[in-house]
N, CA, C and O of each residue as an XYZ file, in Angstrom:
708
protein
N       0.384      5.686     -8.359
C       1.545      6.325     -7.635
C       2.928      6.280     -8.462
O       3.712      7.225     -8.546
N       3.085      5.020     -9.053
C       4.167      4.923     -9.887
C       4.232      6.047    -11.108
O       5.277      6.607    -11.437
N       2.996      6.272    -11.695
C       3.040      7.243    -12.862
C       3.341      8.736    -12.282
O       3.911      9.620    -12.920
N       2.870      8.842    -11.003
C       3.309     10.221    -10.639
C       4.586     10.513     -9.903
O       4.992     11.633     -9.591
N       5.249      9.191     -9.632
C       6.499      9.412     -9.028
C       7.612      8.482     -9.911
O       8.021      7.356     -9.628
N       7.937      9.261    -10.981
C       8.903      8.687    -11.967
C      10.137      8.056    -11.462
O      10.542      7.003    -11.953
N      10.788      8.693    -10.443
C      11.962      8.079     -9.820
C      11.741      6.772     -9.226
O      12.613      5.917     -9.385
N      10.743      6.515     -8.596
C      10.375      5.124     -8.100
C      10.010      4.219     -9.234
O      10.404      3.053     -9.252
N       9.232      4.753    -10.224
C       8.912      3.853    -11.365
C      10.265      3.337    -11.983
O      10.374      2.202    -12.448
N      11.227      4.204    -11.953
C      12.530      3.847    -12.707
C      13.251      2.748    -11.849
O      13.791      1.782    -12.387
N      13.236      2.936    -10.497
C      13.798      2.027     -9.602
C      13.054      0.572     -9.870
O      13.690     -0.449    -10.130
N      11.745      0.624     -9.777
C      11.170     -0.632     -9.980
C      11.580     -1.149    -11.405
O      11.923     -2.330    -11.465
N      11.586     -0.465    -12.465
C      11.884     -0.969    -13.844
C      13.293     -1.506    -13.668
O      13.563     -2.601    -14.163
N      14.128     -0.883    -13.062
C      15.543     -1.535    -12.905
C      15.723     -2.707    -12.215
O      16.584     -3.515    -12.562
N      14.981     -2.889    -11.247
C      14.863     -4.089    -10.368
C      14.255     -5.234    -11.223
O      14.802     -6.337    -11.217
N      13.162     -5.006    -11.942
C      12.530     -6.047    -12.876
C      13.367     -6.437    -13.966
O      13.413     -7.599    -14.369
N      14.127     -5.360    -14.527
C      15.111     -5.684    -15.634
C      16.309     -6.631    -15.030
O      16.678     -7.615    -15.670
N      16.842     -6.320    -13.885
C      17.921     -7.115    -13.221
C      17.469     -8.452    -12.884
O      18.196     -9.439    -13.001
N      16.124     -8.494    -12.415
C      15.656     -9.880    -11.904
C      15.408    -10.679    -13.187
O      15.925    -11.789    -13.311
N      14.633    -10.152    -14.150
C      13.990    -10.930    -15.232
C      14.861    -11.010    -16.527
O      14.865    -11.975    -17.291
N      15.628     -9.825    -16.679
C      16.375     -9.710    -17.959
C      15.316     -9.405    -19.036
O      14.286     -8.793    -18.752
N      15.574     -9.818    -20.204
C      14.548     -9.785    -21.341
C      13.572    -10.931    -21.294
O      12.766    -10.993    -22.222
N      13.525    -11.853    -20.345
C      12.693    -12.861    -20.235
C      11.154    -12.365    -20.398
O      10.793    -11.249    -20.025
N      10.410    -13.184    -20.912
C       9.034    -13.072    -20.739
C       8.222    -14.094    -20.145
O       7.073    -14.396    -20.467
N       8.964    -14.617    -19.208
C       8.502    -15.814    -18.361
C       7.331    -15.374    -17.450
O       7.080    -14.220    -17.102
N       6.684    -16.466    -17.138
C       5.666    -16.312    -16.115
C       6.130    -15.945    -14.854
O       7.270    -16.278    -14.530
N       5.177    -15.088    -13.826
C       5.856    -14.665    -12.659
C       5.280    -15.647    -11.658
O       4.096    -15.978    -11.701
N       6.246    -16.170    -10.636
C       5.861    -17.025     -9.657
C       5.758    -16.248     -8.327
O       6.220    -15.118     -8.166
N       5.062    -17.017     -7.329
C       5.191    -16.268     -6.071
C       6.536    -16.276     -5.507
O       6.767    -15.400     -4.674
N       7.380    -17.017     -5.771
C       8.844    -17.061     -5.458
C       9.383    -15.745     -5.990
O      10.078    -15.021     -5.276
N       9.064    -15.428     -7.258
C       9.666    -14.159     -7.738
C       9.280    -12.902     -6.955
O      10.054    -12.013     -6.598
N       8.097    -12.962     -6.767
C       7.348    -11.761     -5.912
C       8.078    -11.459     -4.743
O       8.368    -10.306     -4.423
N       8.452    -12.693     -3.953
C       9.135    -12.431     -2.681
C      10.572    -11.733     -2.739
O      11.084    -11.246     -1.731
N      11.157    -11.722     -3.942
C      12.467    -11.358     -4.158
C      12.560     -9.798     -4.566
O      13.611     -9.159     -4.511
N      11.563     -9.375     -4.900
C      11.233     -7.926     -5.335
C      11.005     -6.923     -4.468
O       9.875     -6.441     -4.389
N      12.071     -6.451     -3.671
C      12.039     -5.441     -2.498
C      11.528     -3.972     -2.882
O      10.757     -3.354     -2.147
N      11.977     -3.502     -3.989
C      11.447     -2.300     -4.387
C      10.084     -2.304     -4.829
O       9.364     -1.330     -4.612
N       9.682     -3.291     -5.415
C       8.157     -3.462     -5.858
C       7.292     -3.541     -4.636
O       6.170     -3.038     -4.586
N       7.852     -4.187     -3.667
C       7.037     -4.584     -2.401
C       6.922     -3.193     -1.576
O       5.857     -2.924     -1.021
N       7.976     -2.357     -1.506
C       7.778     -1.293     -0.595
C       7.042     -0.240     -1.416
O       6.376      0.575     -0.777
N       7.068     -0.149     -2.665
C       6.141      0.794     -3.489
C       4.817      0.488     -3.171
O       3.973      1.263     -2.721
N       4.665     -0.964     -3.496
C       3.209     -1.503     -3.218
C       2.543     -1.131     -1.806
O       1.439     -0.601     -1.679
N       3.339     -1.471     -0.854
C       2.834     -1.214      0.600
C       2.650      0.360      0.843
O       1.667      0.794      1.443
N       3.630      1.158      0.353
C       3.344      2.644      0.418
C       2.095      2.994     -0.238
O       1.302      3.744      0.333
N       1.846      2.499     -1.425
C       0.736      2.719     -2.211
C      -0.659      2.469     -1.421
O      -1.607      3.254     -1.403
N      -0.590      1.293     -0.814
C      -1.753      0.781      0.057
C      -1.844      1.738      1.349
O      -2.930      2.102      1.801
N      -0.635      2.102      1.889
C      -0.832      3.064      3.167
C      -1.546      4.256      2.880
O      -2.259      4.774      3.739
N      -1.407      4.758      1.687
C      -2.107      6.039      1.179
C      -3.500      5.788      0.736
O      -4.289      6.731      0.799
N      -3.896      4.657      0.302
C      -5.129      4.486     -0.401
C      -5.959      3.276      0.141
O      -6.828      2.737     -0.544
N      -5.620      2.855      1.496
C      -6.430      1.758      2.005
C      -7.675      2.356      2.517
O      -7.997      3.543      2.575
N      -8.367      1.200      2.908
C      -9.957      1.567      3.423
C      -9.540      2.701      4.348
O      -8.490      2.691      4.991
N     -10.514      3.757      4.366
C     -10.552      4.913      5.130
C     -10.663      4.636      6.672
O     -10.038      5.247      7.540
N     -11.489      3.696      6.856
C     -11.908      3.344      8.494
C     -12.452      2.003      8.609
O     -12.703      1.404      7.563
N     -12.653      1.491      9.636
C     -13.448      0.360      9.907
C     -13.849      0.410     11.351
O     -13.482      1.319     12.095
N     -14.627     -0.606     11.739
C     -15.214     -0.781     13.120
C     -14.914     -2.168     13.567
O     -14.925     -3.162     12.841
N     -14.642     -2.128     14.852
C     -14.499     -3.436     15.733
C     -15.341     -3.343     16.949
O     -15.549     -2.306     17.580
N     -15.877     -4.704     17.264
C     -16.455     -4.751     18.625
C     -15.526     -5.419     19.476
O     -14.917     -6.427     19.117
N     -15.399     -4.870     20.626
C     -14.259     -5.447     21.518
C     -14.957     -6.809     21.958
O     -16.153     -6.832     22.248
N     -14.197     -7.880     21.993
C     -14.784     -9.156     22.693
C     -14.017     -9.330     24.163
O     -14.062    -10.405     24.761
N     -13.380     -8.288     24.634
C     -12.919     -8.398     26.046
C     -12.581     -7.017     26.518
O     -12.187     -6.180     25.705
N     -12.731     -6.699     27.948
C     -12.192     -5.582     28.408
C     -10.764     -5.111     27.833
O      -9.847     -5.931     27.809
N     -10.575     -3.851     27.388
C      -9.388     -3.509     26.877
C      -8.839     -2.227     27.546
O      -9.592     -1.260     27.660
N      -7.671     -2.174     27.955
C      -7.064     -1.140     28.723
C      -6.556     -0.276     27.609
O      -5.895     -0.774     26.698
N      -6.839      0.983     27.650
C      -6.287      2.178     26.858
C      -5.732      3.131     27.624
O      -6.497      3.784     28.334
N      -4.376      3.407     27.653
C      -3.843      4.269     28.914
C      -4.387      3.978     30.144
O      -4.200      2.863     30.632
N      -5.147      4.966     30.818
C      -5.584      4.763     32.185
C      -7.095      4.316     32.179
O      -7.731      4.185     33.225
N      -7.553      4.123     31.101
C      -9.035      3.793     31.007
C      -9.377      2.397     30.466
O      -8.637      1.863     29.640
N     -10.352      1.874     30.863
C     -10.895      0.487     30.538
C     -12.057      0.642     29.656
O     -13.086      1.244     29.961
N     -11.790     -0.016     28.404
C     -12.890      0.204     27.342
C     -13.747     -1.302     27.655
O     -13.086     -2.338     27.581
N     -14.974     -1.369     27.945
C     -15.658     -2.474     28.245
C     -15.831     -3.481     27.062
O     -15.773     -3.037     25.915
N     -16.034     -4.774     27.272
C     -16.555     -5.820     26.356
C     -17.777     -5.225     25.645
O     -18.673     -4.679     26.288
N     -17.802     -5.339     24.292
C     -18.981     -5.210     23.544
C     -19.060     -3.701     22.982
O     -19.966     -3.222     22.301
N     -17.988     -3.127     23.396
C     -17.980     -1.660     22.893
C     -17.579     -1.594     21.382
O     -16.548     -2.157     21.012
N     -18.329     -0.955     20.555
C     -17.989     -0.656     19.089
C     -16.834      0.454     19.011
O     -17.012      1.590     19.453
N     -15.711      0.061     18.450
C     -14.644      0.916     18.258
C     -14.587      1.271     16.912
O     -14.624      0.461     15.986
N     -14.481      2.707     16.780
C     -14.130      3.260     15.229
C     -12.680      3.316     15.234
O     -11.981      3.566     16.216
N     -12.276      3.057     14.025
C     -10.695      2.889     13.772
C     -10.342      3.606     12.432
O     -10.275      2.999     11.364
N     -10.120      4.954     12.571
C      -9.790      5.777     11.315
C      -8.478      5.435     10.668
O      -7.429      5.985     11.003
N      -8.556      4.521      9.740
C      -7.349      3.884      9.055
C      -6.756      5.123      8.389
O      -5.545      5.316      8.494
N      -7.431      5.871      7.795
C      -6.784      7.034      6.917
C      -5.755      7.852      7.978
O      -4.565      8.028      7.720
N      -6.346      8.278      9.093
C      -5.392      8.976     10.080
C      -4.272      8.160     10.597
O      -3.128      8.612     10.611
N      -4.569      6.934     11.036
C      -3.671      6.085     11.553
C      -2.449      5.866     10.503
O      -1.291      5.750     10.903
N      -2.779      5.822      9.214
C      -1.720      5.672      8.258
C      -0.986      6.930      7.673
O      -0.251      6.956      6.686
N      -1.328      7.925      8.461
C      -0.628      9.280      8.184
C      -0.403      9.929      9.706
O      -0.464     11.152      9.835
N      -0.153      9.106     10.802
C       0.040      9.594     11.901
C       1.677      9.564     12.135
O       2.369      8.550     12.225
N       2.093     10.863     12.207
C       3.555     11.155     12.341
C       4.185     10.472     13.554
O       5.413     10.496     13.627
N       3.566      9.937     14.398
C       4.312      9.044     15.619
C       4.916      7.772     14.713
O       5.984      7.275     15.071
N       4.296      7.310     13.665
C       4.716      6.166     13.073
C       5.401      6.234     11.707
O       6.188      5.384     11.290
N       5.005      7.370     11.034
C       5.464      7.472      9.669
C       6.174      8.906      9.548
O       5.562      9.932      9.843
N       7.475      8.918      9.106
C       8.274     10.009      9.117
C       7.934     11.007      8.033
O       8.305     12.178      8.116
N       7.308     10.596      7.130
C       6.826     11.447      6.033
C       5.262     10.980      5.781
O       4.909     10.279      4.833
N       4.453     11.463      6.738
C       3.111     10.893      6.750
C       2.191     11.495      5.699
O       1.097     10.945      5.579
N       2.448     12.486      4.956
C       1.580     12.844      3.778
C       2.417     12.737      2.407
O       1.948     13.185      1.361
N       3.457     12.229      2.455
C       4.186     12.077      1.221
C       4.100     10.484      0.724
O       3.878      9.562      1.509
N       4.274     10.345     -0.456
C       4.716      9.002     -1.060
C       6.163      8.727     -0.783
O       7.042      9.197     -1.505
N       6.395      8.041      0.158
C       7.707      7.656      0.703
C       7.957      6.086      0.945
O       7.933      5.587      2.070
N       8.166      5.461     -0.077
C       8.253      3.975      0.043
C       9.362      3.352      1.042
O       9.386      2.158      1.343
N      10.327      4.372      1.541
C      11.317      4.024      2.330
C      10.547      3.699      3.726
O      11.133      2.999      4.553
N       9.329      4.163      3.983
C       8.631      3.634      5.126
C       8.751      2.165      5.414
O       8.715      1.721      6.561
N       8.890      1.437      4.355
C       8.846     -0.103      4.415
C      10.093     -0.700      4.160
O      10.144     -1.873      3.791
N      11.168      0.024      4.326
C      12.380     -0.775      4.323
C      12.474     -1.455      5.704
O      12.050     -0.861      6.695
N      13.074     -2.812      5.806
C      13.087     -3.430      7.013
C      13.539     -2.649      8.219
O      12.911     -2.835      9.262
N      14.552     -1.795      8.216
C      14.929     -1.089      9.291
C      13.865     -0.072      9.897
O      13.782      0.191     11.096
N      13.078      0.453      8.912
C      11.928      1.294      9.551
C      10.767      0.524      9.751
O       9.998      1.072     10.541
N      10.357     -0.591      9.298
C       9.207     -1.459      9.654
C       9.466     -2.003     11.034
O       8.508     -2.108     11.800
N      10.547     -2.321     11.381
C      10.833     -2.850     12.679
C      10.616     -1.949     13.827
O      10.475     -2.381     14.971
N      10.583     -0.464     13.464
C      10.452      0.613     14.535
C       8.935      0.795     14.871
O       8.575      1.461     15.842
N       8.090      0.191     14.047
C       6.613      0.577     14.184
C       5.846     -0.459     14.990
O       6.127     -1.657     14.975
N       4.876      0.074     15.681
C       3.991     -0.962     16.324
C       3.168     -1.898     15.203
O       2.824     -1.306     14.180
N       2.877     -3.119     15.305
C       2.424     -4.024     14.479
C       1.183     -3.484     13.767
O       1.078     -3.585     12.544
N       0.289     -2.940     14.486
C      -0.963     -2.391     13.854
C      -1.038     -0.972     13.435
O      -2.131     -0.424     13.293
N       0.064     -0.368     13.237
C       0.176      0.996     12.641
C      -0.029      1.113     11.070
O      -0.264      2.124     10.409
N       0.143     -0.343     10.616
C      -0.206     -0.467      9.093
C      -1.379     -1.597      8.944
O      -1.201     -2.804      9.109
N      -2.543     -1.002      8.621
C      -3.527     -2.041      8.437
C      -4.336     -2.050      7.187
O      -5.565     -2.050      7.257
N      -3.701     -2.059      6.031
C      -4.405     -1.795      4.932
C      -5.632     -2.757      4.521
O      -6.566     -2.359      3.825
N      -5.526     -4.077      5.031
C      -6.633     -5.024      5.106
C      -7.429     -5.083      6.193
O      -8.286     -5.964      6.245
N      -7.276     -4.138      7.259
C      -7.619     -4.175      8.601
C      -6.776     -5.341      9.349
O      -5.636     -5.661      9.011
N      -7.513     -5.937     10.430
C      -6.646     -6.845     11.166
C      -7.559     -7.798     11.946
O      -8.779     -7.638     11.935
N      -6.989     -8.749     12.594
C      -7.751     -9.653     13.450
C      -8.556    -10.613     12.720
O      -8.313    -10.806     11.529
N      -9.583    -11.296     13.368
C     -10.286    -12.398     12.810
C     -11.311    -11.847     11.791
O     -12.036    -12.680     11.246
N     -11.464    -10.472     11.452
C     -12.464     -9.934     10.660
C     -11.742     -9.223      9.482
O     -12.370     -8.546      8.667
N     -10.472     -9.392      9.427
C      -9.582     -8.768      8.289
C     -10.059     -9.240      7.037
O     -10.831    -10.195      6.951
N      -9.561     -8.507      5.918
C      -9.942     -8.845      4.534
C      -9.463    -10.246      4.140
O      -8.258    -10.496      4.147
N     -10.345    -11.135      3.807
C     -10.012    -12.412      3.654
C      -9.221    -12.546      2.087
O      -8.599    -13.544      1.723
N      -9.395    -11.407      1.354
C      -8.753    -11.328     -0.114
C      -7.503    -10.647      0.138
O      -6.892    -10.419     -0.906
N      -6.911    -10.236      1.224
C      -5.753     -9.457      1.267
C      -4.463    -10.086      0.536
O      -3.803     -9.498     -0.321
N      -4.223    -11.365      1.016
C      -3.131    -12.168      0.220
C      -3.269    -12.215     -1.218
O      -2.405    -11.879     -2.028
N      -4.566    -12.714     -1.503
C      -4.864    -12.807     -3.027
C      -4.688    -11.605     -3.759
O      -4.019    -11.520     -4.789
N      -5.321    -10.646     -3.190
C      -5.369     -9.161     -4.002
C      -3.984     -8.661     -4.205
O      -3.686     -8.108     -5.263
N      -3.068     -8.838     -3.185
C      -1.745     -8.429     -3.119
C      -0.913     -9.300     -4.233
O      -0.203     -8.783     -5.096
N      -1.086    -10.469     -4.096
C      -0.320    -11.512     -5.062
C      -0.717    -11.031     -6.505
O       0.098    -10.631     -7.335
N      -2.117    -11.124     -6.703
C      -2.610    -10.819     -8.065
C      -2.160     -9.465     -8.620
O      -1.806     -9.338     -9.792
N      -2.185     -8.400     -7.690
C      -1.811     -7.182     -8.163
C      -0.453     -7.063     -8.375
O      -0.111     -6.353     -9.321
N       0.511     -7.668     -7.620
C       1.915     -7.645     -7.964
C       2.197     -8.302     -9.330
O       2.946     -7.733    -10.124
N       1.651     -9.418     -9.611
C       1.845    -10.225    -10.881
C       1.371     -9.397    -12.254
O       1.926     -9.480    -13.350
N       0.340     -8.671    -11.958
C      -0.220     -7.801    -12.940
C       0.811     -6.483    -13.214
O       1.069     -6.059    -14.340
N       1.302     -5.971    -12.057
C       2.118     -4.746    -12.147
C       3.380     -5.311    -12.925
O       3.757     -4.776    -13.968
N       4.086     -6.532    -12.319
C       5.122     -6.879    -13.076
C       4.999     -7.079    -14.728
O       5.837     -6.715    -15.553
N       3.949     -7.639    -14.949
C       3.778     -8.003    -16.448
C       3.528     -6.577    -17.101
O       3.921     -6.426    -18.257
N       2.990     -5.663    -16.540
C       2.679     -4.410    -17.201
C       4.088     -3.533    -17.321
O       4.513     -2.942    -18.314
N       4.662     -3.634    -16.029
C       5.923     -2.702    -15.918
C       7.022     -3.266    -16.793
O       7.737     -2.407    -17.307
N       7.326     -4.610    -17.089
C       8.291     -5.098    -17.863
C       8.127     -4.718    -19.282
O       9.052     -4.819    -20.088
N       6.969     -4.287    -19.584
C       6.741     -3.795    -20.964
C       6.463     -2.455    -21.183
O       6.670     -1.937    -22.280
N       5.994     -1.825    -20.198
C       5.463     -0.313    -20.330
C       5.989      0.618    -19.226
O       6.252      0.248    -18.082
N       6.107      1.829    -19.686
C       6.388      2.980    -18.770
C       5.045      3.684    -18.524
O       4.251      3.761    -19.462
N       4.734      4.212    -17.305
C       3.443      4.733    -17.041
C       3.651      6.198    -16.749
O       4.604      6.649    -16.113
N       2.616      6.933    -17.303
C       2.802      8.480    -17.332
C       1.356      8.932    -16.742
O       0.458      8.107    -16.909
N       1.056     10.006    -16.149
C       0.037     10.716    -15.881
C       0.148     12.265    -15.797
O       1.245     12.816    -15.701
N      -0.947     12.903    -15.833
C      -1.189     14.228    -15.699
C      -1.372     14.594    -14.351
O      -1.150     15.718    -13.901
N      -1.813     13.546    -13.667
C      -2.103     13.751    -12.069
C      -1.053     14.031    -11.295
O       0.029     13.462    -11.442
N      -1.303     15.039    -10.296
C      -0.019     15.457     -9.420
C      -0.582     14.973     -8.074
O      -1.731     15.177     -7.682
N       0.410     14.286     -7.401
C       0.067     13.682     -6.085
C      -0.647     14.947     -5.083
O      -1.767     14.783     -4.598
N       0.058     16.058     -4.878
C      -0.629     16.780     -3.998
C      -1.825     17.639     -4.365
O      -2.347     18.481     -3.635
N      -2.218     17.282     -5.705
C      -3.488     17.970     -6.091
C      -4.678     16.823     -6.068
O      -5.843     17.121     -6.331
N      -4.332     15.696     -5.783
C      -5.393     14.690     -5.871
C      -6.556     14.897     -4.751
O      -6.338     15.317     -3.615
N      -7.752     14.551     -5.233
C      -8.823     14.757     -4.451
C      -9.417     13.314     -4.161
O      -9.626     12.565     -5.115
N      -9.669     12.943     -2.972
C     -10.270     11.598     -2.558
C     -11.785     11.648     -2.294
O     -12.434     12.640     -1.962
N     -12.216     10.433     -2.497
C     -13.692     10.198     -2.031
C     -13.484      8.648     -1.341
O     -12.917      7.681     -1.850
N     -14.096      8.743     -0.096
C     -13.949      7.495      0.741
C     -15.090      6.478      0.163
O     -16.272      6.788      0.012
N     -14.600      5.399     -0.085
C     -15.499      4.231     -0.460
C     -14.972      3.113      0.272
O     -14.469      3.326      1.375
N     -15.028      1.772     -0.268
C     -14.453      0.757      0.455
C     -13.059      0.768      0.513
O     -12.462      0.172      1.409
N     -12.425      1.466     -0.463
C     -10.929      1.943     -0.553
C     -10.998      3.427     -0.734
O     -12.048      3.937     -1.125
N     -10.014      4.096     -0.489
C      -9.905      5.632     -0.803
C      -9.695      5.718     -2.113
O      -8.630      5.329     -2.592
N     -10.619      6.206     -2.824
C     -10.652      6.322     -4.309
C     -10.302      7.890     -4.776
O     -10.644      8.865     -4.107
N      -9.618      7.964     -5.942
C      -9.224      9.249     -6.438
C     -10.576      9.840     -6.974
O     -11.177      9.139     -7.788
N     -11.101     10.987     -6.633
C     -12.330     11.648     -7.125
C     -12.544     11.730     -8.599
O     -13.632     11.424     -9.087
N     -11.666     12.082     -9.229
C     -11.893     12.329    -10.607
C     -11.416     11.320    -11.529
O     -11.273     11.638    -12.710
N     -11.150     10.139    -11.140
C     -10.671      8.942    -11.803
C      -9.018      8.738    -11.839
O      -8.217      9.472    -11.261
N      -8.736      7.739    -12.534
C      -7.265      7.424    -12.680
C      -6.983      7.583    -14.165
O      -7.571      6.853    -14.962
N      -6.129      8.482    -14.573
C      -5.831      8.814    -15.886
C      -4.327      8.282    -16.020
O      -3.441      8.882    -15.411
N      -4.069      7.328    -16.694
C      -2.837      6.720    -16.738
C      -2.544      6.428    -18.227
O      -3.456      5.906    -18.868
N      -1.282      6.725    -18.904
C      -0.927      6.369    -20.315
C       0.290      5.381    -20.106
O       1.165      5.500    -19.248
N       0.183      4.423    -21.017
C       1.142      3.295    -21.018
C       1.937      3.688    -22.329
O       1.405      4.033    -23.385
N       3.272      3.584    -22.097
C       4.283      3.729    -23.238
C       5.286      2.480    -23.320
O       5.927      2.076    -22.350
N       5.337      1.953    -24.535
C       6.325      0.742    -24.560
C       7.654      1.260    -24.259
O       8.100      2.351    -24.615
N       8.320      0.246    -23.474
C       9.608      0.410    -22.957
C      10.698      0.206    -24.048
O      11.608      1.006    -24.259
N      10.502     -0.931    -24.697
C      11.600     -1.397    -25.601
C      11.121     -1.655    -27.036
O      11.916     -2.042    -27.892
């Protein structure tokens, strides 16, 4: 997403330059929590490429509008559609990191964004994967600019565990300094 959206890549580069300067220090969890632009770009990327769907079995009767769905019912959750629902996302089909600014996050229901699903069977690697990926991104982006020939609106996806780009990920790295 950063390679396809240069304006956001530049914002992340500026944030990293302001925070780390020319330092080549290791990245800590404390550092990650202070990088808001990186965070909203990361969350928006997950919104658009998270697991396409999931199933849950209800462990209690659940009221949905005027209906009661009984205990034991298997419920299909179309995460791809949920993450593009215009009731929750002002730009549902766009790469729009502003979706994750605090003022916008506070307006959405808690389970309108579930990149690692939710509840007792959510992805146990969600926190680790997020932390690891951000650390890798920081180390890469401090030294490189990303580019690609891929165009966001031309991407074709194939649903797997995550939503994958059908023709692969073609990214070039260019030294920044």
